[in-house]
Structure formats: structure tokens, C-alpha cells
C-alpha positions, 0 to 999 in steps of 0.5 A: 545412820542414827535415823535408821537406828531409831526407825527400826525399834520405832517400827517394832514398838508401834507394831507391838502396840497394835497386837493388843497385848499378845506381845508384851514388853515388860520394860517401861517404854521410857527405859526401852532399848533401841537394840534389844527388845524383849517380849513375852507372848501373853494369853489369858493374862499369863506368859505362854511358853508354848506359843513362844517356843512355837513362835521361835521355831516357825521364825527359824523356818522363815530364816529369822534366827536368834530370837530366843530370849535370855536364859534368865528372862525366857520369852523373845528377844529382838536384836536390832544390831546394825547388821539387821536392816530395815527390810528384815525388821519389817519382815519380822513385824509382818511375821509377828502379825501373821503368827498372832492371827493364827494363834488367837 
């Protein structure tokens, strides 16, 4: 069980590193959560709320829900609770890659 708990966030963080700054986690990596991963979509060095809204709406159409960030932080929040399986995390990271390619 612990291995799976580590495997899911590791996949998100490793994939996120490959997006060349399109998705940005503002939290220092050593303090990052294994369960909740907040992200911002950044274009031209600033957060792009239009892309974040588009991301959330397209994710909903793909049956990925509850990705909207906390009301005080905005952006995107990926929650990797026990009910989320590894295949769903893989689906999300693939969606993230496709979304970035379509919007850059």
C-alpha cells in the first residue's frame, strides 16, 4: 500500500518535470505532499487563469473531476487519495501532456 502511495505522486512529479515549466508547483519539492499537488499553468512567466479554466473544463469532459484548486490559491489541485488508482493517475498525466501540446 505504501509503495502505491509513493508511486502515484512520483509519477505526477516526474511527468510534471518534463513539461518545461508549463505546469508549475509553487511548493518547494522537499515539502511537497504525496496526496495534494497544487499546480499553476504558466505561460510567458505568469499564471494563465484562462488556460487553467480550460484545463479544468476539458478534464471534466474526460471524466476527471475535482481538479479545481483551492479558492485561496486558484489553479489546479491534483488529489491522490486512496480511491484514486494508478491507472487514473496515468490517464491524468497523459491528459496533461495532450493539453500542453494543444495549447503551446
